[in-house]
mmCIF file as Biopython writes it, N, C-alpha, C and O atoms, coordinates in Angstrom:
data_model
#
loop_
_atom_site.group_PDB
_atom_site.id
_atom_site.type_symbol
_atom_site.label_atom_id
_atom_site.label_alt_id
_atom_site.label_comp_id
_atom_site.label_asym_id
_atom_site.label_entity_id
_atom_site.label_seq_id
_atom_site.pdbx_PDB_ins_code
_atom_site.Cartn_x
_atom_site.Cartn_y
_atom_site.Cartn_z
_atom_site.occupancy
_atom_site.B_iso_or_equiv
_atom_site.auth_seq_id
_atom_site.auth_asym_id
_atom_site.pdbx_PDB_model_num
ATOM 1   N N  . MET A ? 1  ? 15.425 25.146  128.944 1.0 0.0 1  A 1 
ATOM 2   C CA . MET A ? 1  ? 16.275 24.836  127.815 1.0 0.0 1  A 1 
ATOM 3   C C  . MET A ? 1  ? 17.397 25.857  127.684 1.0 0.0 1  A 1 
ATOM 4   O O  . MET A ? 1  ? 18.500 25.522  127.252 1.0 0.0 1  A 1 
ATOM 5   N N  . MET A ? 2  ? 17.121 27.079  128.049 1.0 0.0 2  A 1 
ATOM 6   C CA . MET A ? 2  ? 18.124 28.133  127.928 1.0 0.0 2  A 1 
ATOM 7   C C  . MET A ? 2  ? 19.324 27.850  128.825 1.0 0.0 2  A 1 
ATOM 8   O O  . MET A ? 2  ? 20.465 28.090  128.428 1.0 0.0 2  A 1 
ATOM 9   N N  . GLU A ? 3  ? 19.078 27.343  130.031 1.0 0.0 3  A 1 
ATOM 10  C CA . GLU A ? 3  ? 20.166 27.038  130.953 1.0 0.0 3  A 1 
ATOM 11  C C  . GLU A ? 3  ? 21.082 25.953  130.369 1.0 0.0 3  A 1 
ATOM 12  O O  . GLU A ? 3  ? 22.303 26.013  130.512 1.0 0.0 3  A 1 
ATOM 13  N N  . ARG A ? 4  ? 20.472 24.970  129.714 1.0 0.0 4  A 1 
ATOM 14  C CA . ARG A ? 4  ? 21.258 23.906  129.090 1.0 0.0 4  A 1 
ATOM 15  C C  . ARG A ? 4  ? 22.133 24.474  127.977 1.0 0.0 4  A 1 
ATOM 16  O O  . ARG A ? 4  ? 23.289 24.075  127.839 1.0 0.0 4  A 1 
ATOM 17  N N  . ASP A ? 5  ? 21.605 25.390  127.190 1.0 0.0 5  A 1 
ATOM 18  C CA . ASP A ? 5  ? 22.374 26.020  126.113 1.0 0.0 5  A 1 
ATOM 19  C C  . ASP A ? 5  ? 23.558 26.804  126.669 1.0 0.0 5  A 1 
ATOM 20  O O  . ASP A ? 5  ? 24.650 26.781  126.100 1.0 0.0 5  A 1 
ATOM 21  N N  . VAL A ? 6  ? 23.337 27.491  127.773 1.0 0.0 6  A 1 
ATOM 22  C CA . VAL A ? 6  ? 24.415 28.258  128.409 1.0 0.0 6  A 1 
ATOM 23  C C  . VAL A ? 6  ? 25.497 27.320  128.922 1.0 0.0 6  A 1 
ATOM 24  O O  . VAL A ? 6  ? 26.686 27.578  128.733 1.0 0.0 6  A 1 
ATOM 25  N N  . MET A ? 7  ? 25.092 26.238  129.569 1.0 0.0 7  A 1 
ATOM 26  C CA . MET A ? 7  ? 26.063 25.266  130.085 1.0 0.0 7  A 1 
ATOM 27  C C  . MET A ? 7  ? 26.836 24.610  128.950 1.0 0.0 7  A 1 
ATOM 28  O O  . MET A ? 7  ? 28.044 24.399  129.060 1.0 0.0 7  A 1 
ATOM 29  N N  . GLN A ? 8  ? 26.145 24.287  127.860 1.0 0.0 8  A 1 
ATOM 30  C CA . GLN A ? 8  ? 26.807 23.661  126.728 1.0 0.0 8  A 1 
ATOM 31  C C  . GLN A ? 8  ? 27.803 24.631  126.085 1.0 0.0 8  A 1 
ATOM 32  O O  . GLN A ? 8  ? 28.886 24.219  125.670 1.0 0.0 8  A 1 
ATOM 33  N N  . GLY A ? 9  ? 27.449 25.897  126.003 1.0 0.0 9  A 1 
ATOM 34  C CA . GLY A ? 9  ? 28.361 26.901  125.460 1.0 0.0 9  A 1 
ATOM 35  C C  . GLY A ? 9  ? 29.596 27.067  126.330 1.0 0.0 9  A 1 
ATOM 36  O O  . GLY A ? 9  ? 30.712 27.174  125.820 1.0 0.0 9  A 1 
ATOM 37  N N  . ARG A ? 10 ? 29.401 27.088  127.630 1.0 0.0 10 A 1 
ATOM 38  C CA . ARG A ? 10 ? 30.522 27.203  128.565 1.0 0.0 10 A 1 
ATOM 39  C C  . ARG A ? 10 ? 31.434 25.982  128.464 1.0 0.0 10 A 1 
ATOM 40  O O  . ARG A ? 10 ? 32.658 26.112  128.473 1.0 0.0 10 A 1 
ATOM 41  N N  . ALA A ? 11 ? 30.837 24.808  128.367 1.0 0.0 11 A 1 
ATOM 42  C CA . ALA A ? 11 ? 31.623 23.581  128.236 1.0 0.0 11 A 1 
ATOM 43  C C  . ALA A ? 11 ? 32.452 23.620  126.951 1.0 0.0 11 A 1 
ATOM 44  O O  . ALA A ? 11 ? 33.621 23.232  126.954 1.0 0.0 11 A 1 
ATOM 45  N N  . ALA A ? 12 ? 31.855 24.082  125.862 1.0 0.0 12 A 1 
ATOM 46  C CA . ALA A ? 12 ? 32.576 24.175  124.591 1.0 0.0 12 A 1 
ATOM 47  C C  . ALA A ? 12 ? 33.739 25.162  124.703 1.0 0.0 12 A 1 
ATOM 48  O O  . ALA A ? 12 ? 34.821 24.905  124.175 1.0 0.0 12 A 1 
ATOM 49  N N  . ASP A ? 13 ? 33.525 26.282  125.383 1.0 0.0 13 A 1 
ATOM 50  C CA . ASP A ? 13 ? 34.601 27.260  125.578 1.0 0.0 13 A 1 
ATOM 51  C C  . ASP A ? 13 ? 35.767 26.651  126.355 1.0 0.0 13 A 1 
ATOM 52  O O  . ASP A ? 13 ? 36.929 26.837  125.993 1.0 0.0 13 A 1 
ATOM 53  N N  . LEU A ? 14 ? 35.450 25.929  127.415 1.0 0.0 14 A 1 
ATOM 54  C CA . LEU A ? 14 ? 36.496 25.284  128.217 1.0 0.0 14 A 1 
ATOM 55  C C  . LEU A ? 14 ? 37.241 24.222  127.413 1.0 0.0 14 A 1 
ATOM 56  O O  . LEU A ? 14 ? 38.455 24.066  127.552 1.0 0.0 14 A 1 
ATOM 57  N N  . MET A ? 15 ? 36.515 23.500  126.581 1.0 0.0 15 A 1 
ATOM 58  C CA . MET A ? 15 ? 37.148 22.468  125.757 1.0 0.0 15 A 1 
ATOM 59  C C  . MET A ? 15 ? 38.092 23.100  124.730 1.0 0.0 15 A 1 
ATOM 60  O O  . MET A ? 15 ? 39.157 22.552  124.448 1.0 0.0 15 A 1 
ATOM 61  N N  . ARG A ? 16 ? 37.706 24.243  124.176 1.0 0.0 16 A 1 
ATOM 62  C CA . ARG A ? 16 ? 38.584 24.936  123.227 1.0 0.0 16 A 1 
ATOM 63  C C  . ARG A ? 16 ? 39.859 25.423  123.919 1.0 0.0 16 A 1 
ATOM 64  O O  . ARG A ? 16 ? 40.951 25.342  123.356 1.0 0.0 16 A 1 
ATOM 65  N N  . GLU A ? 17 ? 39.709 25.925  125.139 1.0 0.0 17 A 1 
ATOM 66  C CA . GLU A ? 17 ? 40.893 26.347  125.903 1.0 0.0 17 A 1 
ATOM 67  C C  . GLU A ? 17 ? 41.798 25.158  126.184 1.0 0.0 17 A 1 
ATOM 68  O O  . GLU A ? 17 ? 43.020 25.265  126.083 1.0 0.0 17 A 1 
ATOM 69  N N  . ALA A ? 18 ? 41.199 24.025  126.536 1.0 0.0 18 A 1 
ATOM 70  C CA . ALA A ? 18 ? 41.978 22.818  126.804 1.0 0.0 18 A 1 
ATOM 71  C C  . ALA A ? 18 ? 42.696 22.342  125.536 1.0 0.0 18 A 1 
ATOM 72  O O  . ALA A ? 18 ? 43.818 21.840  125.613 1.0 0.0 18 A 1 
ATOM 73  N N  . LEU A ? 19 ? 42.056 22.498  124.373 1.0 0.0 19 A 1 
ATOM 74  C CA . LEU A ? 19 ? 42.697 22.119  123.115 1.0 0.0 19 A 1 
ATOM 75  C C  . LEU A ? 19 ? 43.991 22.892  122.887 1.0 0.0 19 A 1 
ATOM 76  O O  . LEU A ? 19 ? 44.990 22.325  122.444 1.0 0.0 19 A 1 
ATOM 77  N N  . VAL A ? 20 ? 43.968 24.175  123.186 1.0 0.0 20 A 1 
ATOM 78  C CA . VAL A ? 20 ? 45.169 25.006  123.031 1.0 0.0 20 A 1 
ATOM 79  C C  . VAL A ? 20 ? 46.285 24.485  123.942 1.0 0.0 20 A 1 
ATOM 80  O O  . VAL A ? 20 ? 47.433 24.367  123.515 1.0 0.0 20 A 1 
ATOM 81  N N  . LEU A ? 21 ? 45.945 24.175  125.190 1.0 0.0 21 A 1 
ATOM 82  C CA . LEU A ? 21 ? 46.945 23.664  126.127 1.0 0.0 21 A 1 
ATOM 83  C C  . LEU A ? 21 ? 47.490 22.309  125.684 1.0 0.0 21 A 1 
ATOM 84  O O  . LEU A ? 21 ? 48.694 22.063  125.763 1.0 0.0 21 A 1 
ATOM 85  N N  . LEU A ? 22 ? 46.609 21.439  125.222 1.0 0.0 22 A 1 
ATOM 86  C CA . LEU A ? 22 ? 47.054 20.120  124.758 1.0 0.0 22 A 1 
ATOM 87  C C  . LEU A ? 22 ? 47.959 20.238  123.535 1.0 0.0 22 A 1 
ATOM 88  O O  . LEU A ? 22 ? 48.925 19.487  123.399 1.0 0.0 22 A 1 
ATOM 89  N N  . ASP A ? 23 ? 47.651 21.169  122.658 1.0 0.0 23 A 1 
ATOM 90  C CA . ASP A ? 23 ? 48.513 21.394  121.491 1.0 0.0 23 A 1 
ATOM 91  C C  . ASP A ? 23 ? 49.903 21.847  121.919 1.0 0.0 23 A 1 
ATOM 92  O O  . ASP A ? 23 ? 50.908 21.405  121.363 1.0 0.0 23 A 1 
ATOM 93  N N  . ARG A ? 24 ? 49.954 22.728  122.906 1.0 0.0 24 A 1 
ATOM 94  C CA . ARG A ? 24 ? 51.254 23.207  123.399 1.0 0.0 24 A 1 
ATOM 95  C C  . ARG A ? 24 ? 52.059 22.085  124.041 1.0 0.0 24 A 1 
ATOM 96  O O  . ARG A ? 24 ? 53.289 22.105  124.015 1.0 0.0 24 A 1 
ATOM 97  N N  . LEU A ? 25 ? 51.369 21.110  124.616 1.0 0.0 25 A 1 
ATOM 98  C CA . LEU A ? 25 ? 52.030 19.980  125.274 1.0 0.0 25 A 1 
ATOM 99  C C  . LEU A ? 25 ? 52.342 18.839  124.305 1.0 0.0 25 A 1 
ATOM 100 O O  . LEU A ? 25 ? 52.927 17.830  124.695 1.0 0.0 25 A 1 
ATOM 101 N N  . ASP A ? 26 ? 51.951 19.004  123.050 1.0 0.0 26 A 1 
ATOM 102 C CA . ASP A ? 26 ? 52.091 17.946  122.043 1.0 0.0 26 A 1 
ATOM 103 C C  . ASP A ? 26 ? 51.349 16.677  122.455 1.0 0.0 26 A 1 
ATOM 104 O O  . ASP A ? 26 ? 51.803 15.566  122.180 1.0 0.0 26 A 1 
ATOM 105 N N  . ALA A ? 27 ? 50.224 16.849  123.104 1.0 0.0 27 A 1 
ATOM 106 C CA . ALA A ? 27 ? 49.384 15.720  123.517 1.0 0.0 27 A 1 
ATOM 107 C C  . ALA A ? 27 ? 48.338 15.491  122.418 1.0 0.0 27 A 1 
ATOM 108 O O  . ALA A ? 27 ? 47.152 15.770  122.593 1.0 0.0 27 A 1 
ATOM 109 N N  . ASP A ? 28 ? 48.817 14.978  121.290 1.0 0.0 28 A 1 
ATOM 110 C CA . ASP A ? 28 ? 47.966 14.861  120.106 1.0 0.0 28 A 1 
ATOM 111 C C  . ASP A ? 28 ? 46.775 13.941  120.302 1.0 0.0 28 A 1 
ATOM 112 O O  . ASP A ? 28 ? 45.664 14.269  119.885 1.0 0.0 28 A 1 
ATOM 113 N N  . LEU A ? 29 ? 46.987 12.808  120.923 1.0 0.0 29 A 1 
ATOM 114 C CA . LEU A ? 29 ? 45.892 11.851  121.096 1.0 0.0 29 A 1 
ATOM 115 C C  . LEU A ? 29 ? 44.775 12.439  121.967 1.0 0.0 29 A 1 
ATOM 116 O O  . LEU A ? 29 ? 43.594 12.288  121.656 1.0 0.0 29 A 1 
ATOM 117 N N  . ALA A ? 30 ? 45.151 13.095  123.038 1.0 0.0 30 A 1 
ATOM 118 C CA . ALA A ? 30 ? 44.151 13.723  123.910 1.0 0.0 30 A 1 
ATOM 119 C C  . ALA A ? 30 ? 43.426 14.845  123.162 1.0 0.0 30 A 1 
ATOM 120 O O  . ALA A ? 30 ? 42.218 15.025  123.321 1.0 0.0 30 A 1 
ATOM 121 N N  . ALA A ? 31 ? 44.161 15.590  122.356 1.0 0.0 31 A 1 
ATOM 122 C CA . ALA A ? 31 ? 43.549 16.679  121.591 1.0 0.0 31 A 1 
ATOM 123 C C  . ALA A ? 31 ? 42.553 16.138  120.574 1.0 0.0 31 A 1 
ATOM 124 O O  . ALA A ? 31 ? 41.501 16.738  120.356 1.0 0.0 31 A 1 
ATOM 125 N N  . VAL A ? 32 ? 42.875 15.014  119.955 1.0 0.0 32 A 1 
ATOM 126 C CA . VAL A ? 32 ? 41.959 14.410  118.986 1.0 0.0 32 A 1 
ATOM 127 C C  . VAL A ? 32 ? 40.658 14.007  119.670 1.0 0.0 32 A 1 
ATOM 128 O O  . VAL A ? 32 ? 39.574 14.249  119.138 1.0 0.0 32 A 1 
ATOM 129 N N  . HIS A ? 33 ? 40.759 13.402  120.832 1.0 0.0 33 A 1 
ATOM 130 C CA . HIS A ? 33 ? 39.555 12.990  121.545 1.0 0.0 33 A 1 
ATOM 131 C C  . HIS A ? 33 ? 38.727 14.193  121.986 1.0 0.0 33 A 1 
ATOM 132 O O  . HIS A ? 33 ? 37.498 14.156  121.931 1.0 0.0 33 A 1 
ATOM 133 N N  . LEU A ? 34 ? 39.380 15.233  122.414 1.0 0.0 34 A 1 
ATOM 134 C CA . LEU A ? 34 ? 38.663 16.430  122.823 1.0 0.0 34 A 1 
ATOM 135 C C  . LEU A ? 34 ? 37.985 17.091  121.627 1.0 0.0 34 A 1 
ATOM 136 O O  . LEU A ? 34 ? 36.856 17.569  121.739 1.0 0.0 34 A 1 
ATOM 137 N N  . GLN A ? 35 ? 38.664 17.121  120.492 1.0 0.0 35 A 1 
ATOM 138 C CA . GLN A ? 35 ? 38.061 17.684  119.280 1.0 0.0 35 A 1 
ATOM 139 C C  . GLN A ? 35 ? 36.853 16.857  118.859 1.0 0.0 35 A 1 
ATOM 140 O O  . GLN A ? 35 ? 35.842 17.401  118.413 1.0 0.0 35 A 1 
ATOM 141 N N  . TRP A ? 36 ? 36.964 15.549  119.004 1.0 0.0 36 A 1 
ATOM 142 C CA . TRP A ? 36 ? 35.847 14.662  118.680 1.0 0.0 36 A 1 
ATOM 143 C C  . TRP A ? 36 ? 34.643 14.978  119.566 1.0 0.0 36 A 1 
ATOM 144 O O  . TRP A ? 36 ? 33.508 15.016  119.092 1.0 0.0 36 A 1 
ATOM 145 N N  . ALA A ? 37 ? 34.895 15.202  120.839 1.0 0.0 37 A 1 
ATOM 146 C CA . ALA A ? 37 ? 33.811 15.551  121.764 1.0 0.0 37 A 1 
ATOM 147 C C  . ALA A ? 37 ? 33.167 16.885  121.371 1.0 0.0 37 A 1 
ATOM 148 O O  . ALA A ? 37 ? 31.945 17.026  121.432 1.0 0.0 37 A 1 
ATOM 149 N N  . LEU A ? 38 ? 33.975 17.848  120.973 1.0 0.0 38 A 1 
ATOM 150 C CA . LEU A ? 38 ? 33.432 19.136  120.517 1.0 0.0 38 A 1 
ATOM 151 C C  . LEU A ? 38 ? 32.555 18.943  119.281 1.0 0.0 38 A 1 
ATOM 152 O O  . LEU A ? 38 ? 31.469 19.515  119.186 1.0 0.0 38 A 1 
ATOM 153 N N  . ASP A ? 39 ? 33.029 18.144  118.350 1.0 0.0 39 A 1 
ATOM 154 C CA . ASP A ? 39 ? 32.256 17.884  117.136 1.0 0.0 39 A 1 
ATOM 155 C C  . ASP A ? 39 ? 30.922 17.218  117.457 1.0 0.0 39 A 1 
ATOM 156 O O  . ASP A ? 39 ? 29.897 17.540  116.855 1.0 0.0 39 A 1 
ATOM 157 N N  . LEU A ? 40 ? 30.943 16.294  118.401 1.0 0.0 40 A 1 
ATOM 158 C CA . LEU A ? 40 ? 29.708 15.623  118.808 1.0 0.0 40 A 1 
ATOM 159 C C  . LEU A ? 40 ? 28.725 16.597  119.448 1.0 0.0 40 A 1 
ATOM 160 O O  . LEU A ? 40 ? 27.518 16.496  119.230 1.0 0.0 40 A 1 
ATOM 161 N N  . MET A ? 41 ? 29.232 17.525  120.226 1.0 0.0 41 A 1 
ATOM 162 C CA . MET A ? 41 ? 28.361 18.514  120.866 1.0 0.0 41 A 1 
ATOM 163 C C  . MET A ? 41 ? 27.676 19.403  119.837 1.0 0.0 41 A 1 
ATOM 164 O O  . MET A ? 41 ? 26.545 19.840  120.048 1.0 0.0 41 A 1 
ATOM 165 N N  . ARG A ? 42 ? 28.347 19.672  118.735 1.0 0.0 42 A 1 
ATOM 166 C CA . ARG A ? 42 ? 27.781 20.544  117.699 1.0 0.0 42 A 1 
ATOM 167 C C  . ARG A ? 42 ? 26.642 19.885  116.942 1.0 0.0 42 A 1 
ATOM 168 O O  . ARG A ? 42 ? 25.778 20.567  116.392 1.0 0.0 42 A 1 
ATOM 169 N N  . GLN A ? 43 ? 26.639 18.556  116.914 1.0 0.0 43 A 1 
ATOM 170 C CA . GLN A ? 43 ? 25.589 17.843  116.180 1.0 0.0 43 A 1 
ATOM 171 C C  . GLN A ? 43 ? 24.276 17.928  116.933 1.0 0.0 43 A 1 
ATOM 172 O O  . GLN A ? 43 ? 24.253 17.936  118.164 1.0 0.0 43 A 1 
ATOM 173 N N  . LYS A ? 44 ? 23.197 17.992  116.195 1.0 0.0 44 A 1 
ATOM 174 C CA . LYS A ? 44 ? 21.875 18.026  116.827 1.0 0.0 44 A 1 
ATOM 175 C C  . LYS A ? 44 ? 21.530 16.668  117.421 1.0 0.0 44 A 1 
ATOM 176 O O  . LYS A ? 44 ? 21.025 16.584  118.541 1.0 0.0 44 A 1 
ATOM 177 N N  . SER A ? 45 ? 21.799 15.617  116.678 1.0 0.0 45 A 1 
ATOM 178 C CA . SER A ? 45 ? 21.527 14.272  117.194 1.0 0.0 45 A 1 
ATOM 179 C C  . SER A ? 45 ? 22.848 13.527  117.281 1.0 0.0 45 A 1 
ATOM 180 O O  . SER A ? 45 ? 23.577 13.406  116.297 1.0 0.0 45 A 1 
ATOM 181 N N  . ILE A ? 46 ? 23.133 13.048  118.435 1.0 0.0 46 A 1 
ATOM 182 C CA . ILE A ? 46 ? 24.386 12.340  118.679 1.0 0.0 46 A 1 
ATOM 183 C C  . ILE A ? 46 ? 24.115 10.843  118.628 1.0 0.0 46 A 1 
ATOM 184 O O  . ILE A ? 46 ? 23.277 10.323  119.365 1.0 0.0 46 A 1 
ATOM 185 N N  . THR A ? 47 ? 24.825 10.173  117.763 1.0 0.0 47 A 1 
ATOM 186 C CA . THR A ? 47 ? 24.699 8.721   117.687 1.0 0.0 47 A 1 
ATOM 187 C C  . THR A ? 47 ? 25.400 8.122   118.889 1.0 0.0 47 A 1 
ATOM 188 O O  . THR A ? 47 ? 26.583 8.373   119.117 1.0 0.0 47 A 1 
ATOM 189 N N  . THR A ? 48 ? 24.679 7.340   119.648 1.0 0.0 48 A 1 
ATOM 190 C CA . THR A ? 48 ? 25.264 6.792   120.874 1.0 0.0 48 A 1 
ATOM 191 C C  . THR A ? 48 ? 25.895 5.428   120.653 1.0 0.0 48 A 1 
ATOM 192 O O  . THR A ? 48 ? 26.646 4.945   121.501 1.0 0.0 48 A 1 
ATOM 193 N N  . ARG A ? 49 ? 25.596 4.804   119.520 1.0 0.0 49 A 1 
ATOM 194 C CA . ARG A ? 49 ? 26.139 3.476   119.288 1.0 0.0 49 A 1 
ATOM 195 C C  . ARG A ? 49 ? 26.508 3.342   117.812 1.0 0.0 49 A 1 
ATOM 196 O O  . ARG A ? 49 ? 25.698 3.616   116.926 1.0 0.0 49 A 1 
ATOM 197 N N  . LEU A ? 50 ? 27.715 2.925   117.575 1.0 0.0 50 A 1 
ATOM 198 C CA . LEU A ? 50 ? 28.148 2.684   116.210 1.0 0.0 50 A 1 
ATOM 199 C C  . LEU A ? 50 ? 27.757 1.266   115.835 1.0 0.0 50 A 1 
ATOM 200 O O  . LEU A ? 50 ? 27.915 0.333   116.621 1.0 0.0 50 A 1 
ATOM 201 N N  . ARG A ? 51 ? 27.251 1.121   114.638 1.0 0.0 51 A 1 
ATOM 202 C CA . ARG A ? 51 ? 26.832 -0.203  114.195 1.0 0.0 51 A 1 
ATOM 203 C C  . ARG A ? 51 ? 27.723 -0.671  113.057 1.0 0.0 51 A 1 
ATOM 204 O O  . ARG A ? 51 ? 27.824 -0.027  112.013 1.0 0.0 51 A 1 
ATOM 205 N N  . ALA A ? 52 ? 28.355 -1.789  113.282 1.0 0.0 52 A 1 
ATOM 206 C CA . ALA A ? 52 ? 29.189 -2.404  112.251 1.0 0.0 52 A 1 
ATOM 207 C C  . ALA A ? 52 ? 28.313 -3.359  111.453 1.0 0.0 52 A 1 
ATOM 208 O O  . ALA A ? 52 ? 27.375 -3.941  111.998 1.0 0.0 52 A 1 
ATOM 209 N N  . PRO A ? 53 ? 28.608 -3.526  110.174 1.0 0.0 53 A 1 
ATOM 210 C CA . PRO A ? 53 ? 27.831 -4.485  109.403 1.0 0.0 53 A 1 
ATOM 211 C C  . PRO A ? 53 ? 27.995 -5.897  109.957 1.0 0.0 53 A 1 
ATOM 212 O O  . PRO A ? 53 ? 29.083 -6.286  110.383 1.0 0.0 53 A 1 
ATOM 213 N N  . LYS A ? 54 ? 26.922 -6.644  109.947 1.0 0.0 54 A 1 
ATOM 214 C CA . LYS A ? 54 ? 26.968 -8.006  110.472 1.0 0.0 54 A 1 
ATOM 215 C C  . LYS A ? 54 ? 27.746 -8.903  109.511 1.0 0.0 54 A 1 
ATOM 216 O O  . LYS A ? 54 ? 27.568 -8.843  108.295 1.0 0.0 54 A 1 
ATOM 217 N N  . ARG A ? 55 ? 28.602 -9.725  110.083 1.0 0.0 55 A 1 
ATOM 218 C CA . ARG A ? 55 ? 29.364 -10.663 109.260 1.0 0.0 55 A 1 
ATOM 219 C C  . ARG A ? 55 ? 28.721 -12.032 109.332 1.0 0.0 55 A 1 
ATOM 220 O O  . ARG A ? 55 ? 28.192 -12.440 110.366 1.0 0.0 55 A 1 
ATOM 221 N N  . LYS A ? 56 ? 28.778 -12.722 108.226 1.0 0.0 56 A 1 
ATOM 222 C CA . LYS A ? 56 ? 28.215 -14.068 108.196 1.0 0.0 56 A 1 
ATOM 223 C C  . LYS A ? 56 ? 29.205 -15.045 108.805 1.0 0.0 56 A 1 
ATOM 224 O O  . LYS A ? 56 ? 30.402 -14.991 108.523 1.0 0.0 56 A 1 
ATOM 225 N N  . ILE A ? 57 ? 28.700 -15.929 109.635 1.0 0.0 57 A 1 
ATOM 226 C CA . ILE A ? 57 ? 29.546 -16.957 110.248 1.0 0.0 57 A 1 
ATOM 227 C C  . ILE A ? 57 ? 29.435 -18.204 109.396 1.0 0.0 57 A 1 
ATOM 228 O O  . ILE A ? 57 ? 28.336 -18.671 109.097 1.0 0.0 57 A 1 
ATOM 229 N N  . ARG A ? 58 ? 30.567 -18.731 109.012 1.0 0.0 58 A 1 
ATOM 230 C CA . ARG A ? 58 ? 30.567 -19.926 108.153 1.0 0.0 58 A 1 
ATOM 231 C C  . ARG A ? 58 ? 30.884 -21.152 108.944 1.0 0.0 58 A 1 
ATOM 232 O O  . ARG A ? 58 ? 30.928 -22.250 108.390 1.0 0.0 58 A 1 
#
């Protein structure tokens, strides 16, 4: 488990560095997606599927 924590920490560091570069390039959309990935990594449980409310068919 420790190796996974180290790899996850390294990945987060690289993603933060990439965020700085994307900001300098004004690549806002890419930066948003990268920030989203960082936020997901911080969560203990990652939801893999979003569920929309079911709509009634008439």
